[in-house]
N, C-alpha and C positions, 0 to 999 in steps of 0.2 A: 386577424388570427395567424399567427405564424406556424413554421412546423419546424420542427428538430430532428435531423438526422445525425447517428450515430454510425461512422462505420468508417471503411480503408478511403486510403489517397492514392492512387500510383500514378506513376510514370508509364505508359505502354508504352513498349516498341513493338512497333506493327510490322511486320512483313509479309507483302502481300506476292501470292505465286500461283501458277497455273495448278500444280497438283504436289500434293505434300512429298516428303522424301522420306525415302523408307527407310527403318533402322541401319544406321551405318551408313548410308547413300548421301552424297552431297550432289545437291543441283543448285541451277542458278534461280534466284527469285526474279521478280521485276520491279519492287521498289521497296523502301522500308519509311516508315512515319514514327516520329518521336511526339504522343499525342495523352493529353491530360486523362489518367484512368483512374481506378479504385472504385467498387460499388457503392461508397458512401459517399463521394465525392458526384460518380455521375446521376447520383439520385438527386442530392442537393442540386445541383446544374438543371435535371429536369424540373424542378420545381420553380428555381428562380428563372429559367427562362419559357415557363409557363405561367410567370406573373404573380406568383406567391413571393411571401416575405420565407426567407427559410436559415437557419443556422448548423454548420456543421459542425459536430465535435469529434476532432481525428489528429491524426500524427503522422507526421513528416519529418524526413531528416534535416539537420542544420547544413543542407548545401544547394549547390543550386536548383535540382531536381526540385527541391522543395521550397525556394523562392519562387520556380516558374508555376507549382502548382498552385500554390499562394496566390498568386500574382491572378493566372488563370480564373479562379473562384470568385474572386475580387473584381472580376473584368463582367461578370454576369451577376454581380449584386448577391453574390454568398455571403452571409456574416463569418467572417472566419473568425471572429475573437478567440473560439475557443479549440482552435489547431494547435497543438503545442508544435515546437521543432525540438525534436532530441536529439540528444548531444551524444546519445550511445548507439544508435542505428542510423543507418542508412535509408534514405527515400526508399521506401514500398516501388516493386517494378513488376511490370508485368510482361512477359516476352510472349508476343500474340501472334500465331501465323495463319492467314485468310488464304482460302483457294480460290478459285474461278465458281465456284458455286456458292461463294459469300459463309462458307462455312467454316468454323475455326479451331483453333487447340491454343490453349493457352496454360504457360508457366507461370506462377506467381510467387514470386519474392519478397513477402510480409515485410521483414525490414521494420520501420518506426511503426508502421500499424500493429505490430507487436509491444508495442512501447505506452499504446493505450490506456490508462489503469482505470480501476472502479474510482479511485479519489481524483482523478480527472475527471471523470465524469459528474461523480459528487460537487465539484468544485463550481461546474459549469451550471449543474441543474439551481445551485444559489444562488444564480442570475439570471434566472428565467421565472418568467408569470404569467407568459402570454401566449405561450404554446398549444395547441390543442390537438397537435398529431403526432406522435415519434414514428420513425420509420426508421428499423434496424435490418441490418444482414450480419451474415457469420464468417467477415474477414478479418476482425479484429477479435482478442480475446475473448473468450466465452464469459470471465467473469464480469468484465466488462461491459459486455451485452446485458447480463442476467439482471446487473445493477442500474444498467439506464430504464431499462423495463420495470423495475420494482418502482423506480424512482418516479417513473410517468404515471403508473397506476394510482402512487400517492396523491398526485396532481390533478388525478381525474383527465389526462390524456388517453386518447384514442391511439393503440399500439399496433401497426403493422410491420408484420415479420417476413420477411423476404428470405425465407433459409434455405441462402446461398452463400458459398457453393456447397454442394450435398455433406463435399470433405469437412466441414465444421459446425453440421449441425449439431447442437446438443437438445434435447429432447425438453429439459429441464424449461429451456427456452418458451414451451407452448405454454405454461401455466399463466404467462403473463401479456398473451397474445389475443388480440380482440379479432387478428383476422391473420389467417396465414393465407401465402400464395407461392405455392410449390410449381416447380416445372414437372416435368415426367422424372429425370433422374432424382430429382429431391423427393419427391413421393414417394419413389422407388428405395431410396434409402431409407427412409423415415416411417414406412409402412410394409415394405415387399411387394407391393399392389403395382405392377408395370399398367399403368396407364395408356390405354391405344384408343379408347372410344369415351362418350359421354356416358356408358354404363359402367364401366371402370372406374371412372372419373367421381361417378355419385357414390361408388364402392367408396375410396378413396375419405372423400368430403365426409361420410360417414363416420370411418377410421378416426378421423383428426377430430370430429363430435364424442366420440367414447373419450378420446384421450382430454376432453376437456374443451377443446376449441372450435365452438359452434358456428364460425363463421371462414369460409376458406373459398378461394379462388385458384380452382386445381387448369394449371395452363397447358394447353397441350399442343404448342406452337401453332404450326399450320391447320392445323383443325380446331383451333377455336380454344375456348376457356368455358369451366360449367363453375358458375356463380352459386355457391351455398350460402343459407343463413337460415338459422332458426328453422331446419327442417325442410327448407322450401330452397327450392332450384331455379336457376334458367341458364340459358347454352346462349353464350356469345358466341356469335361468327369470329373468323377470322377476315382478315380485308388481304385481298390478294394483291402485292406488290412485287417488283423486280428488285429483287435484293442485292445490295454491294457489300453491306456488312452488318452482322449479326450481333457484333461486339455491342452490349450497352442496352440491346433491345428491353431484357428484362427490368434493365433499372429505370429504363425512360416511363416503363408499365408502371413500376413502383412510384415514382416520383408522380406523375399524374394521378394516380389512384390516391395518394394523399392530398393532391390539390384537391378532385372531386369530394371525399371525403369530408375537408377540412369548411367546404364550400355548402355541406348540409346536404348533400343529393347521397340518395341510397347506396348500400355496394353494386347493384346492374348496373346503374349508369355510370356509377364513378369506371366499372371495369372496363362498357364499351367505349366511353372516353378514353382509357390507358391502352386500348387495342388500335385504338387510331393514330395515336400518339408513339406506340411501339412499331407499329406498321410505317409510321412517313420518316422512323430514325434509322429504320433496316435499309434506304434507297438513299442513305449517305455514310460517309467514310468518318468515322472516328467514335468513340466512346461518349463525348461530349460534346465534340464539334457537331456530330449527327443530329444532336438532339433537335427537333422543330422549336420554335417560337407557338404562341398560342395561336396569333394569327396564321400561320401555317400549317396548322392542326385546323383551324377554322375553315381558311381557302382550302384544304385538302376534303374535307367533309362536304363542304357545298359544291364543290367541282367533281367529287362522287357522289353525287347524291345522296351522303351517310349522316342524313341530320339528326337520326336517333342515337349515334356516336358522337354528336356534339355537346357541351357544356355552356348552353346558350347563357346563360344567366354569370359564367365569370366575366369578369372586365378585361 
């Protein structure tokens, strides 16, 4: 069974610096990298590198960046048959600055991502029959995301909503989500709850339950996450690592979560595995280049004695 991802595809222009420039200030950085990115492409890449079949529905420009991004997806065995090349928009671009603490600021120019239409999704779904899970985010048009979720529910697929970025969230998407995986900023945007600890995370999970989403994973960064399902909850601790680049950590988490659910694991075990994948990702540069393989995750869990975070049945 495969996983379908609907989402953005970007070229990431990543500048590394010791400190962020202040408004109006010019400073010298350390180096610049041109890396494959976009939340949809990142999540599809995570699924592929973890050994699962995955197709991506998205849009790039008919330009050199678009060609490069499609090629990089194909290199890791992402099915790109439903990635369109827009003649009206340039490939999406993210301008990212990473400081010495590994934190990042990001300016996203959506470009061709805005040219992914509900009709594109409908055409793709006409040729799909084997997907068990749909994974969506909010960096493509809202109508397109909603249509994908509707079609997935008609096909009996499990729908994971990663409500990122906060600026793109539409409450209507909650109507079709089987599980939602917001971070602190996204939770605040949707509910007005500032998640600081387990108690406030539980408050948020119950808030989402009142809005119709009975399953949620409230992510608290270095403080771990709270997995809430059908009125029961469990805390999942974070894994301390030396961070190099946090870009794509949430996408790695989402892709790994989809893998766990596809394999039939419950939400808690899938979230633990996703935690290990996200932790290992931040130790490397690049939203996609830094995503670990399944073998790397297994070795990481074995070395750290984190058997509870591994999915032993995954091939």
